[in-house]
Residue frames as a rotation matrix with the C-alpha (Angstrom) as fourth column:
UNK 1
-0.675 0.023 0.737 101.62
-0.698 -0.345 -0.628 116.29
0.240 -0.938 0.249 94.06
UNK 2
-0.218 0.600 -0.770 99.75
0.227 0.799 0.558 113.79
0.949 -0.053 -0.310 96.18
UNK 3
0.061 0.329 0.942 97.76
-0.826 -0.514 0.233 114.20
0.561 -0.792 0.241 99.38
UNK 4
-0.809 -0.290 0.511 97.82
-0.564 0.623 -0.541 111.97
-0.162 -0.726 -0.668 102.47
UNK 5
0.108 0.944 0.313 94.23
-0.599 0.313 -0.737 110.99
-0.793 -0.108 0.600 101.69
UNK 6
0.606 0.057 -0.793 95.29
-0.766 0.311 -0.563 109.74
0.215 0.949 0.232 98.24
UNK 7
-0.492 -0.844 -0.213 98.13
-0.688 0.527 -0.499 107.73
0.534 -0.099 -0.840 99.82
UNK 8
-0.609 0.290 0.739 95.74
-0.612 0.420 -0.670 106.21
-0.505 -0.860 -0.078 102.36
UNK 9
0.487 0.865 -0.120 93.53
-0.717 0.317 -0.621 104.82
-0.499 0.389 0.774 99.59
UNK 10
0.224 -0.498 -0.838 96.40
-0.777 0.428 -0.462 102.79
0.588 0.755 -0.291 98.08
UNK 11
0.999 0.048 -0.012 97.16
-0.035 0.859 0.511 99.21
0.035 -0.510 0.859 99.11
UNK 12
0.167 -0.977 0.129 100.66
-0.959 -0.131 0.253 98.48
-0.231 -0.167 -0.959 100.43
UNK 13
0.978 0.182 -0.103 102.02
-0.207 0.907 -0.368 95.42
0.026 0.381 0.924 98.57
UNK 14
0.308 -0.902 0.303 105.24
-0.248 0.231 0.941 93.44
-0.918 -0.365 -0.152 99.09
UNK 15
0.206 -0.332 -0.920 107.42
-0.972 -0.180 -0.152 93.31
-0.116 0.926 -0.360 95.99
UNK 16
-0.715 -0.683 0.150 108.72
-0.670 0.730 0.132 89.79
-0.199 -0.006 -0.980 96.75
UNK 17
-0.901 0.358 0.245 105.39
0.351 0.934 -0.075 87.95
-0.256 0.019 -0.967 96.82
UNK 18
-0.692 0.643 0.327 102.61
0.031 -0.427 0.904 90.39
0.721 0.636 0.276 95.87
UNK 19
-0.238 0.602 -0.763 101.00
0.926 0.377 0.008 90.08
0.292 -0.704 -0.647 99.32
UNK 20
0.186 0.400 0.897 98.88
0.028 -0.915 0.402 92.99
0.982 -0.050 -0.181 100.49
UNK 21
-0.678 -0.550 -0.489 100.23
0.527 0.101 -0.844 94.24
0.513 -0.829 0.221 103.82
UNK 22
-0.088 0.654 -0.751 97.76
0.868 -0.320 -0.380 96.98
-0.489 -0.686 -0.539 104.71
UNK 23
0.486 0.312 0.816 97.17
0.686 -0.715 -0.135 100.69
0.541 0.626 -0.562 104.14
UNK 24
-0.626 -0.703 0.337 98.92
0.402 -0.661 -0.633 103.94
0.668 -0.261 0.697 105.00
UNK 25
0.384 0.747 -0.543 97.64
0.887 -0.135 0.442 105.35
0.257 -0.651 -0.714 108.26
UNK 26
0.884 -0.158 -0.439 100.18
0.082 -0.874 0.478 108.11
-0.460 -0.459 -0.760 108.84
UNK 27
0.615 -0.748 0.248 103.48
0.274 -0.092 -0.957 109.64
0.739 0.657 0.148 107.77
UNK 28
0.533 -0.578 -0.618 106.71
0.681 -0.141 0.719 110.20
-0.503 -0.804 0.319 109.66
UNK 29
0.807 -0.186 0.561 108.26
0.298 -0.692 -0.658 113.55
0.510 0.697 -0.503 108.73
UNK 30
-0.128 -0.928 -0.350 111.83
0.975 -0.053 -0.215 114.69
0.181 -0.369 0.912 109.39
UNK 31
0.708 0.485 -0.513 111.46
0.627 -0.767 0.139 117.95
-0.326 -0.420 -0.847 111.30
UNK 32
-0.102 -0.846 -0.523 114.85
0.278 -0.529 0.802 119.28
-0.955 -0.064 0.289 110.17
UNK 33
-0.919 -0.371 -0.130 114.28
-0.029 -0.267 0.963 119.08
-0.392 0.889 0.235 106.41
UNK 34
-0.206 0.942 -0.266 110.52
-0.754 -0.326 -0.570 118.55
-0.624 0.083 0.777 106.09
UNK 35
-0.452 -0.017 -0.892 110.94
-0.753 0.544 0.371 115.34
0.478 0.839 -0.259 104.05
UNK 36
0.724 0.673 0.152 108.88
-0.676 0.647 0.353 112.19
0.139 -0.359 0.923 104.59
UNK 37
-0.369 -0.912 0.178 111.14
-0.929 0.360 -0.085 109.65
0.013 -0.197 -0.980 106.30
UNK 38
-0.992 0.085 0.088 108.64
0.080 0.995 -0.061 106.78
-0.093 -0.054 -0.994 106.58
UNK 39
-0.240 0.970 -0.035 105.08
-0.630 -0.129 0.766 105.68
0.738 0.205 0.642 106.07
UNK 40
-0.759 0.141 0.636 103.10
-0.515 0.468 -0.718 104.14
-0.399 -0.872 -0.283 108.91
UNK 41
-0.521 0.529 -0.670 101.07
-0.482 0.465 0.742 101.14
0.705 0.709 0.013 107.74
UNK 42
-0.059 0.595 0.801 98.10
-0.897 0.321 -0.305 99.69
-0.439 -0.736 0.515 109.59
UNK 43
-0.914 -0.404 -0.017 98.48
-0.377 0.835 0.400 95.97
-0.147 0.372 -0.916 109.08
UNK 44
-0.270 0.817 -0.510 95.73
-0.717 0.182 0.672 94.05
0.642 0.548 0.537 107.38
UNK 45
-0.318 0.235 -0.919 93.53
0.276 0.950 0.147 91.64
0.907 -0.207 -0.367 109.28
UNK 46
-0.874 0.081 -0.479 92.75
0.457 -0.194 -0.868 93.77
-0.163 -0.978 0.133 112.30
UNK 47
-0.066 0.959 0.277 89.10
0.902 -0.061 0.427 94.73
0.427 0.278 -0.861 112.74
UNK 48
0.142 0.113 0.983 89.64
0.083 -0.991 0.102 98.45
0.986 0.067 -0.150 113.28
UNK 49
-0.686 -0.557 0.468 91.04
-0.400 -0.248 -0.882 97.80
0.607 -0.793 -0.053 116.76
UNK 50
0.308 0.916 0.258 87.89
-0.776 0.086 0.625 96.02
0.550 -0.393 0.737 117.97
UNK 51
0.936 0.017 -0.352 89.79
0.119 0.925 0.361 92.87
0.332 -0.380 0.863 118.99
UNK 52
0.378 -0.846 -0.376 92.86
0.771 0.062 0.634 94.50
-0.513 -0.529 0.676 120.46
UNK 53
0.195 -0.394 -0.898 95.30
-0.221 -0.910 0.351 97.15
-0.955 0.130 -0.265 119.36
UNK 54
0.998 0.022 -0.052 95.84
-0.054 0.113 -0.992 97.64
-0.016 0.993 0.114 115.67
UNK 55
0.277 -0.954 0.111 99.32
0.618 0.265 0.740 96.64
-0.736 -0.137 0.663 114.62
UNK 56
0.941 -0.046 -0.334 101.38
-0.249 -0.764 -0.595 99.18
-0.228 0.644 -0.731 112.75
UNK 57
0.376 -0.845 0.381 104.52
0.857 0.473 0.204 98.86
-0.352 0.250 0.902 110.70
UNK 58
0.540 -0.323 -0.777 107.00
-0.289 -0.939 0.188 101.65
-0.790 0.123 -0.600 110.04
UNK 59
0.549 -0.338 0.765 108.23
0.795 0.494 -0.352 101.46
-0.259 0.801 0.540 106.44
UNK 60
-0.146 -0.677 -0.721 111.26
0.237 -0.732 0.639 103.70
-0.960 -0.078 0.267 105.80
UNK 61
0.563 0.411 -0.716 110.89
-0.474 -0.549 -0.688 105.83
-0.677 0.727 -0.115 102.68
UNK 62
-0.261 -0.767 -0.586 113.88
-0.949 0.092 0.303 104.07
-0.178 0.635 -0.752 101.07
UNK 63
-0.727 0.093 0.680 111.97
0.012 0.992 -0.123 100.75
-0.687 -0.081 -0.723 101.25
UNK 64
0.404 0.904 -0.142 109.33
-0.082 -0.119 -0.990 102.09
-0.911 0.412 0.026 98.82
UNK 65
-0.442 -0.508 0.739 109.92
0.646 0.391 0.655 100.81
-0.622 0.768 0.155 95.28
UNK 66
-0.900 0.220 0.377 107.17
0.184 -0.592 0.785 102.75
0.396 0.775 0.492 93.52
UNK 67
-0.531 0.817 -0.225 103.89
0.035 -0.245 -0.969 104.53
-0.847 -0.522 0.101 94.14
UNK 68
-0.913 0.223 0.341 101.38
0.388 0.224 0.894 103.52
0.123 0.949 -0.291 91.50
UNK 69
-0.528 0.795 0.297 97.79
-0.374 -0.532 0.759 104.37
0.762 0.290 0.579 90.74
UNK 70
0.532 0.842 -0.088 96.33
-0.382 0.331 0.863 101.81
0.756 -0.425 0.497 93.15
UNK 71
0.857 -0.257 -0.448 99.27
0.488 0.684 0.542 100.39
0.167 -0.683 0.711 95.11
UNK 72
0.520 -0.820 0.238 102.48
-0.848 -0.530 0.025 101.30
0.105 -0.215 -0.971 96.89
UNK 73
0.795 -0.320 -0.516 105.08
0.143 0.925 -0.353 98.61
0.590 0.206 0.781 96.19
UNK 74
0.566 -0.594 0.571 107.58
-0.824 -0.430 0.369 98.08
0.026 -0.680 -0.733 99.02
UNK 75
-0.328 -0.718 -0.614 110.57
-0.390 0.695 -0.604 95.86
0.861 0.041 -0.508 99.81
UNK 76
0.412 0.435 -0.801 109.97
0.498 0.628 0.598 93.37
0.763 -0.645 0.041 102.62
UNK 77
0.607 -0.155 0.780 110.31
-0.583 -0.754 0.303 95.25
0.541 -0.638 -0.548 105.89
UNK 78
-0.231 -0.795 -0.561 113.24
0.044 0.567 -0.822 94.21
0.972 -0.214 -0.096 108.04
UNK 79
-0.880 -0.066 0.470 111.60
-0.440 -0.254 -0.861 95.27
0.177 -0.965 0.195 111.28
UNK 80
-0.728 0.637 -0.253 108.84
0.673 0.734 -0.089 93.48
0.129 -0.235 -0.963 113.13
UNK 81
0.030 0.830 0.557 105.36
0.353 -0.530 0.771 95.00
0.935 0.174 -0.309 113.42
UNK 82
-0.943 -0.279 -0.181 104.92
0.277 -0.354 -0.893 97.37
0.185 -0.893 0.411 116.33
UNK 83
-0.056 0.981 -0.188 101.79
0.981 0.089 0.173 98.32
0.186 -0.175 -0.967 118.22
UNK 84
0.734 0.241 -0.635 102.84
0.407 -0.904 0.127 101.85
-0.544 -0.352 -0.762 119.03
UNK 85
0.336 -0.603 0.724 104.67
0.767 -0.271 -0.582 104.36
0.547 0.750 0.371 116.87
UNK 86
-0.434 -0.596 -0.675 107.09
0.872 -0.467 -0.149 106.81
-0.227 -0.653 0.722 118.46
UNK 87
-1.000 -0.010 -0.016 105.57
0.008 -0.987 0.159 110.24
-0.017 0.159 0.987 118.89
UNK 88
-0.352 0.935 -0.036 101.96
-0.016 0.032 0.999 109.05
0.936 0.352 0.004 119.01
């Protein structure tokens, strides 16, 4: 078992180049089955929203390669960063 807080402390890293993308800010949960369908990642480089909206990226659960001790390794996202996540 793992808590959301534990997930939020892990760095999100791209498998292809080892680049740190950001950190988990939220989860998207399928209401029908209760499973996590995606993680919401706050992209790195934004100063906590001080200089504009934070950018977020929706990473589908099937894009996650592994969840390690310190990092979550993902495939390169195919979608562009978004500033608002549906349902927020």
